[in-house]
LOZA-824464 format. One record per residue (C-alpha): x, y, z negated; residue in three letters; residue number from 1. Coordinates in nm, 3 decimals. Layout:
BEGIN
xx	yy	zz	r	k
X	Y	Z	ALA	NUM $
...
***
This chain:
BEGIN
xx	yy	zz	r	k
-4.237	0.035	-8.688	MET	1 $
-3.882	0.032	-8.558	ARG	2 $
-3.737	0.093	-8.905	GLU	3 $
-3.941	-0.193	-9.054	SER	4 $
-3.812	-0.429	-8.784	VAL	5 $
-3.455	-0.326	-8.859	LEU	6 $
-3.505	-0.375	-9.232	ILE	7 $
-3.656	-0.720	-9.174	ALA	8 $
-3.365	-0.815	-8.944	ALA	9 $
-3.110	-0.705	-9.204	ARG	10 $
-3.290	-0.898	-9.475	SER	11 $
-3.297	-1.213	-9.260	PHE	12 $
-2.928	-1.179	-9.182	PHE	13 $
-2.842	-1.137	-9.550	CYS	14 $
-3.048	-1.441	-9.648	VAL	15 $
-2.884	-1.645	-9.372	LEU	16 $
-2.539	-1.535	-9.482	LEU	17 $
-2.611	-1.631	-9.843	VAL	18 $
-2.739	-1.973	-9.738	LEU	19 $
-2.433	-2.044	-9.525	VAL	20 $
-2.199	-1.927	-9.796	TRP	21 $
-2.372	-2.137	-10.059	SER	22 $
-2.348	-2.448	-9.840	GLN	23 $
-1.978	-2.394	-9.795	LEU	24 $
-1.933	-2.343	-10.166	ALA	25 $
-2.127	-2.657	-10.250	GLN	26 $
-1.925	-2.861	-10.005	ALA	27 $
-1.609	-2.709	-10.148	ASP	28 $
-1.487	-2.650	-9.792	GLN	29 $
-1.313	-2.315	-9.749	PRO	30 $
-1.360	-2.135	-9.419	LEU	31 $
-1.032	-2.190	-9.230	VAL	32 $
-0.924	-1.967	-8.943	LEU	33 $
-0.752	-2.162	-8.665	THR	34 $
-0.631	-2.089	-8.316	ASP	35 $
-0.897	-2.320	-8.177	GLU	36 $
-1.164	-2.129	-8.369	THR	37 $
-1.035	-1.802	-8.227	GLN	38 $
-1.032	-1.924	-7.866	ILE	39 $
-1.386	-2.060	-7.900	LYS	40 $
-1.508	-1.737	-8.058	LEU	41 $
-1.352	-1.528	-7.782	GLY	42 $
-1.505	-1.748	-7.513	ASN	43 $
-1.845	-1.721	-7.681	ALA	44 $
-1.825	-1.341	-7.667	PHE	45 $
-1.733	-1.360	-7.297	ILE	46 $
-2.042	-1.570	-7.226	GLU	47 $
-2.252	-1.301	-7.394	GLN	48 $
-2.083	-1.024	-7.195	GLY	49 $
-1.922	-0.884	-7.511	GLU	50 $
-1.585	-0.831	-7.346	TYR	51 $
-1.433	-0.590	-7.595	TYR	52 $
-1.524	-0.808	-7.893	ARG	53 $
-1.373	-1.101	-7.704	ALA	54 $
-1.052	-0.904	-7.652	ILE	55 $
-1.032	-0.846	-8.028	THR	56 $
-1.057	-1.219	-8.099	GLU	57 $
-0.803	-1.316	-7.834	PHE	58 $
-0.556	-1.055	-7.957	LYS	59 $
-0.606	-1.179	-8.312	ARG	60 $
-0.508	-1.527	-8.197	LEU	61 $
-0.193	-1.393	-8.032	LEU	62 $
-0.097	-1.210	-8.352	ILE	63 $
-0.177	-1.486	-8.600	LEU	64 $
-0.078	-1.786	-8.386	PHE	65 $
0.193	-1.672	-8.141	PRO	66 $
0.314	-2.031	-8.090	ASP	67 $
-0.033	-2.173	-8.030	SER	68 $
-0.086	-2.393	-7.722	PRO	69 $
-0.382	-2.161	-7.656	TRP	70 $
-0.164	-1.848	-7.648	ALA	71 $
-0.140	-1.824	-7.268	ASP	72 $
-0.516	-1.884	-7.238	HIS	73 $
-0.582	-1.601	-7.483	ALA	74 $
-0.339	-1.362	-7.313	ALA	75 $
-0.493	-1.431	-6.973	LEU	76 $
-0.844	-1.391	-7.116	ALA	77 $
-0.753	-1.043	-7.245	VAL	78 $
-0.670	-0.930	-6.892	GLY	79 $
-0.982	-1.088	-6.744	ILE	80 $
-1.199	-0.922	-7.009	CYS	81 $
-1.048	-0.583	-6.926	TYR	82 $
-1.118	-0.654	-6.557	PHE	83 $
-1.479	-0.751	-6.621	LYS	84 $
-1.520	-0.446	-6.843	GLY	85 $
-1.406	-0.219	-6.560	GLY	86 $
-1.080	-0.112	-6.728	GLU	87 $
-0.859	-0.196	-6.433	TYR	88 $
-0.543	-0.016	-6.548	ASP	89 $
-0.548	-0.201	-6.882	ASN	90 $
-0.616	-0.525	-6.695	ALA	91 $
-0.314	-0.469	-6.470	ILE	92 $
-0.090	-0.405	-6.772	LYS	93 $
-0.221	-0.721	-6.938	SER	94 $
-0.149	-0.936	-6.634	PHE	95 $
0.200	-0.787	-6.597	GLU	96 $
0.264	-0.869	-6.963	SER	97 $
0.131	-1.221	-6.906	PHE	98 $
0.382	-1.283	-6.625	ARG	99 $
0.668	-1.165	-6.844	ALA	100 $
0.560	-1.355	-7.155	THR	101 $
0.450	-1.685	-6.997	PHE	102 $
0.668	-1.732	-6.685	PRO	103 $
0.610	-2.109	-6.681	ASP	104 $
0.238	-2.114	-6.756	SER	105 $
0.017	-2.318	-6.520	PRO	106 $
-0.225	-2.025	-6.540	LEU	107 $
0.008	-1.796	-6.342	LEU	108 $
-0.187	-1.833	-6.011	PRO	109 $
-0.510	-1.735	-6.183	LYS	110 $
-0.338	-1.442	-6.354	SER	111 $
-0.186	-1.322	-6.025	ALA	112 $
-0.524	-1.352	-5.853	TYR	113 $
-0.706	-1.142	-6.114	PHE	114 $
-0.417	-0.896	-6.115	GLU	115 $
-0.472	-0.858	-5.741	GLY	116 $
-0.844	-0.800	-5.797	LEU	117 $
-0.765	-0.533	-6.057	SER	118 $
-0.519	-0.360	-5.824	LEU	119 $
-0.778	-0.368	-5.545	TRP	120 $
-1.045	-0.216	-5.769	LYS	121 $
-0.794	0.051	-5.871	ALA	122 $
-0.746	0.131	-5.497	PHE	123 $
-0.382	0.021	-5.505	ARG	124 $
-0.423	-0.169	-5.181	TYR	125 $
-0.060	-0.240	-5.097	ASP	126 $
0.015	-0.386	-5.440	SER	127 $
-0.309	-0.586	-5.429	ALA	128 $
-0.217	-0.736	-5.092	GLU	129 $
0.126	-0.835	-5.224	ASN	130 $
-0.026	-1.018	-5.520	ARG	131 $
-0.287	-1.196	-5.308	PHE	132 $
-0.024	-1.293	-5.052	ALA	133 $
0.182	-1.459	-5.324	LEU	134 $
-0.122	-1.648	-5.449	VAL	135 $
-0.219	-1.752	-5.096	ALA	136 $
0.123	-1.911	-5.054	GLU	137 $
0.011	-2.173	-5.306	GLU	138 $
-0.172	-2.330	-5.011	GLY	139 $
-0.479	-2.556	-4.989	PRO	140 $
-0.399	-2.734	-5.315	GLN	141 $
-0.463	-2.417	-5.516	SER	142 $
-0.815	-2.293	-5.594	GLU	143 $
-0.691	-1.937	-5.616	TYR	144 $
-0.480	-1.976	-5.302	GLY	145 $
-0.799	-2.026	-5.103	SER	146 $
-0.981	-1.740	-5.274	LEU	147 $
-0.685	-1.509	-5.213	ALA	148 $
-0.732	-1.546	-4.836	LEU	149 $
-1.090	-1.430	-4.868	VAL	150 $
-0.994	-1.135	-5.086	THR	151 $
-0.717	-1.038	-4.846	LEU	152 $
-0.988	-1.023	-4.582	SER	153 $
-1.193	-0.781	-4.792	LEU	154 $
-0.890	-0.563	-4.872	VAL	155 $
-0.812	-0.541	-4.499	SER	156 $
-1.178	-0.471	-4.425	PHE	157 $
-1.184	-0.184	-4.677	ASP	158 $
-0.893	-0.025	-4.492	GLN	159 $
-1.060	-0.058	-4.152	GLY	160 $
-0.838	-0.340	-4.027	ARG	161 $
-1.123	-0.549	-3.892	LEU	162 $
-0.919	-0.785	-3.675	GLN	163 $
-0.688	-0.865	-3.965	GLU	164 $
-0.988	-0.918	-4.194	ALA	165 $
-1.134	-1.168	-3.949	ALA	166 $
-0.799	-1.347	-3.914	GLU	167 $
-0.780	-1.409	-4.289	TYR	168 $
-1.127	-1.566	-4.285	LEU	169 $
-1.029	-1.785	-3.990	ARG	170 $
-0.719	-1.892	-4.181	ALA	171 $
-0.941	-1.984	-4.475	PHE	172 $
-1.163	-2.199	-4.252	LEU	173 $
-0.859	-2.362	-4.094	LYS	174 $
-0.701	-2.453	-4.428	GLU	175 $
-1.018	-2.506	-4.631	HIS	176 $
-1.280	-2.612	-4.378	GLY	177 $
-1.454	-2.838	-4.628	THR	178 $
-1.452	-2.583	-4.909	HIS	179 $
-1.779	-2.530	-5.097	THR	180 $
-1.803	-2.175	-4.963	TYR	181 $
-1.698	-2.240	-4.604	SER	182 $
-2.048	-2.170	-4.467	GLU	183 $
-2.058	-1.836	-4.642	ARG	184 $
-1.716	-1.750	-4.500	VAL	185 $
-1.842	-1.837	-4.150	ARG	186 $
-2.142	-1.611	-4.205	SER	187 $
-1.917	-1.326	-4.323	ALA	188 $
-1.694	-1.375	-4.020	LEU	189 $
-1.996	-1.336	-3.791	THR	190 $
-2.094	-1.017	-3.976	LEU	191 $
-1.743	-0.873	-3.936	ILE	192 $
-1.768	-0.934	-3.562	ASP	193 $
-2.101	-0.750	-3.566	GLN	194 $
-1.943	-0.465	-3.766	TYR	195 $
-1.680	-0.417	-3.497	ALA	196 $
-1.948	-0.390	-3.229	SER	197 $
-2.194	-0.165	-3.416	LEU	198 $
-2.363	0.092	-3.188	PRO	199 $
-2.198	0.427	-3.243	HIS	200 $
-2.366	0.766	-3.220	LYS	201 $
-2.131	1.045	-3.117	SER	202 $
-2.147	1.352	-3.347	PRO	203 $
-2.001	1.565	-3.067	ALA	204 $
-2.268	1.453	-2.822	LEU	205 $
-2.543	1.507	-3.079	ALA	206 $
-2.421	1.862	-3.143	ALA	207 $
-2.392	1.937	-2.770	THR	208 $
-2.745	1.813	-2.700	LEU	209 $
-2.887	2.027	-2.981	SER	210 $
-2.690	2.327	-2.856	ALA	211 $
-2.849	2.287	-2.512	ILE	212 $
-3.197	2.200	-2.638	LEU	213 $
-3.262	2.242	-3.012	PRO	214 $
-3.366	1.914	-3.169	GLY	215 $
-3.238	1.697	-2.883	ALA	216 $
-2.939	1.583	-3.089	GLY	217 $
-3.168	1.462	-3.366	TYR	218 $
-3.374	1.266	-3.115	VAL	219 $
-3.054	1.109	-2.978	TYR	220 $
-2.961	0.995	-3.330	VAL	221 $
-3.309	0.853	-3.385	GLY	222 $
-3.456	1.125	-3.611	HIS	223 $
-3.751	1.222	-3.394	GLN	224 $
-3.932	1.406	-3.674	GLY	225 $
-3.631	1.626	-3.752	ASP	226 $
-3.583	1.684	-3.381	GLY	227 $
-3.941	1.802	-3.333	LEU	228 $
-3.919	2.033	-3.634	MET	229 $
-3.591	2.184	-3.516	ALA	230 $
-3.735	2.238	-3.168	PHE	231 $
-4.051	2.411	-3.297	LEU	232 $
-3.868	2.635	-3.545	VAL	233 $
-3.614	2.750	-3.288	ASN	234 $
-3.888	2.791	-3.029	LEU	235 $
-4.082	3.022	-3.263	LEU	236 $
-3.777	3.238	-3.333	PHE	237 $
-3.690	3.253	-2.964	ALA	238 $
-4.048	3.342	-2.873	ALA	239 $
-4.066	3.608	-3.145	GLY	240 $
-3.740	3.767	-3.036	SER	241 $
-3.842	3.759	-2.669	ALA	242 $
-4.177	3.917	-2.756	ALA	243 $
-4.003	4.201	-2.937	GLY	244 $
-3.778	4.274	-2.642	PHE	245 $
-4.070	4.256	-2.395	GLN	246 $
-4.257	4.507	-2.609	ALA	247 $
-3.945	4.725	-2.592	GLU	248 $
-3.916	4.695	-2.968	ASN	249 $
-3.544	4.634	-2.975	MET	250 $
-3.519	4.637	-3.355	ALA	251 $
-3.781	4.365	-3.394	LEU	252 $
-3.620	4.152	-3.123	GLY	253 $
-3.276	4.181	-3.281	VAL	254 $
-3.402	4.112	-3.633	ILE	255 $
-3.606	3.806	-3.534	VAL	256 $
-3.323	3.679	-3.315	GLY	257 $
-3.070	3.739	-3.595	GLY	258 $
-3.282	3.548	-3.845	VAL	259 $
-3.318	3.265	-3.594	GLY	260 $
-2.942	3.227	-3.528	VAL	261 $
-2.869	3.043	-3.857	PRO	262 $
-3.154	2.800	-3.782	PHE	263 $
-3.010	2.738	-3.435	TYR	264 $
-2.658	2.679	-3.572	LEU	265 $
-2.802	2.464	-3.850	GLY	266 $
-2.976	2.254	-3.586	ASN	267 $
-2.642	2.197	-3.409	VAL	268 $
-2.450	2.124	-3.729	TRP	269 $
-2.730	1.908	-3.870	GLY	270 $
-2.742	1.694	-3.555	SER	271 $
-2.370	1.618	-3.578	ALA	272 $
-2.404	1.531	-3.948	ASN	273 $
-2.706	1.311	-3.877	ALA	274 $
-2.496	1.112	-3.628	ALA	275 $
-2.214	1.073	-3.882	LYS	276 $
-2.456	0.966	-4.154	LYS	277 $
-2.627	0.715	-3.925	ARG	278 $
-2.293	0.555	-3.840	ASN	279 $
-2.187	0.548	-4.205	LYS	280 $
-2.519	0.404	-4.326	ASP	281 $
-2.509	0.127	-4.066	ALA	282 $
-2.152	0.040	-4.165	GLN	283 $
-2.228	0.043	-4.538	GLU	284 $
-2.535	-0.177	-4.496	GLN	285 $
-2.338	-0.433	-4.300	LEU	286 $
-2.046	-0.410	-4.540	ARG	287 $
-2.283	-0.481	-4.831	ALA	288 $
-2.401	-0.795	-4.652	ARG	289 $
-2.041	-0.906	-4.594	ILE	290 $
-1.948	-0.851	-4.960	VAL	291 $
-2.265	-1.031	-5.067	GLN	292 $
-2.162	-1.333	-4.865	GLU	293 $
-1.816	-1.329	-5.023	LEU	294 $
-1.912	-1.234	-5.379	ASP	295 $
-1.792	-1.576	-5.503	PHE	296 $
-1.435	-1.441	-5.513	ILE	297 $
-1.508	-1.276	-5.846	TYR	298 $
***
């Protein structure tokens, strides 16, 4: 079935190609490759998510038409396609080349902004902040100047600088209070304040509680089921060991107690890890909500 569909598709494509070619031949109009054709073709591939095919078309324009008025658009598009395709190192190189090749292009703020995004995604935070800071200096009159403030907030947030992250969002609202996304920025700012005041479960306290009473640390973290299981398992081992000693069967008491020790230590270690995981999960969930509010920066 699948092979027949493929054969039919190929046949249709061949017929279509013949028809198009015959129409061109009849009209006596040769197919001419132009820079405008190339830029449109590249943009069409971008709309379809075919980033690497788009890169090929944009690079072809730069090779065939180096003096084209579309050259800076094509060069910038190459970097953006690499960024959208997840190849951040290639994107960074493309944007660096763009700055050197087109120092007077009006597209420089956009290039610098996407270069900052690429550096951020590549975990080169300091370099990313420098690029965004330069873009932000463009001020309220620049679309990317406003977006750079938001992205600076997220870069700061990723590095745990919550107060600085909030300050960038406040700066955005001060300079761009009527911006289309101002309400979303306000919402993200509220979430950052919530992030800073998230309830924290102490791993040390969880471990101490479970050391005193097995399972108590899990209950403190909010894992009542795990706490009950840890309590019952350790209780059984303790009871079995005690029974062996009471029966003056020292070997049995030692063996049961020895087998139970790893479960007791695991209960202590597991409680501390449960506290860490709870804190991390709460932070990641809130972070996801913050990023969702600010996803327009891409």
